[in-house]
C-alpha positions as CSV (number, residue, x, y, z in Angstrom):
1,X,0.0,-0.1,-0.1
2,X,1.3,3.3,-0.9
3,X,2.1,6.1,1.7
4,X,-0.5,8.6,0.3
5,X,-3.1,5.9,0.5
6,X,-1.9,4.7,4.0
7,X,-2.1,8.4,5.2
8,X,-5.5,8.9,3.8
9,X,-6.7,5.7,5.4
10,X,-5.2,6.8,8.9
11,X,-6.7,10.2,8.6
12,X,-10.2,8.6,7.6
13,X,-10.1,6.1,10.5
14,X,-8.8,8.7,13.1
15,X,-11.6,10.9,12.4
16,X,-13.7,12.2,15.3
17,X,-10.6,11.2,17.7
18,X,-9.1,13.6,19.4
19,X,-5.2,14.2,19.3
20,X,-4.8,12.6,22.8
21,X,-6.7,9.6,22.1
22,X,-4.4,9.0,19.0
23,X,-1.3,9.7,21.0
24,X,-2.3,7.5,23.8
25,X,-3.2,4.6,21.3
26,X,0.3,5.0,19.9
27,X,1.7,5.1,23.3
28,X,0.1,1.6,24.1
29,X,2.2,0.4,21.0
30,X,5.3,-1.5,22.1
31,X,6.6,-1.6,18.7
32,X,10.0,0.3,17.9
33,X,9.4,0.4,14.1
34,X,6.9,3.4,13.6
35,X,5.9,1.8,10.3
36,X,4.8,-1.5,11.9
37,X,3.2,0.7,14.7
38,X,1.1,2.5,12.2
39,X,0.0,-0.8,10.4
40,X,-0.9,-2.5,13.7
41,X,-2.8,1.0,15.0
42,X,-4.6,0.8,11.5
43,X,-5.5,-2.7,12.0
44,X,-6.6,-2.2,15.7
45,X,-8.6,0.6,14.5
46,X,-10.3,-1.0,11.9
47,X,-11.3,-4.0,14.1
48,X,-12.9,-1.2,16.8
49,X,-14.9,0.3,13.8
50,X,-16.1,-2.8,12.5
51,X,-17.2,-3.9,16.2
52,X,-19.5,-0.7,16.0
53,X,-20.9,-1.0,12.4
């Protein structure tokens, strides 16, 4: 997945979240690789959203 698509997806998935919530989510991640953390974050967020649809 391209970086632009990934950023657009992240922006869409985090819409409605406060910056503090987003930061807290990233802080919970224990991954040293930022790209891996972003991927895991998006997957977790997707799971969370699908639970509420």
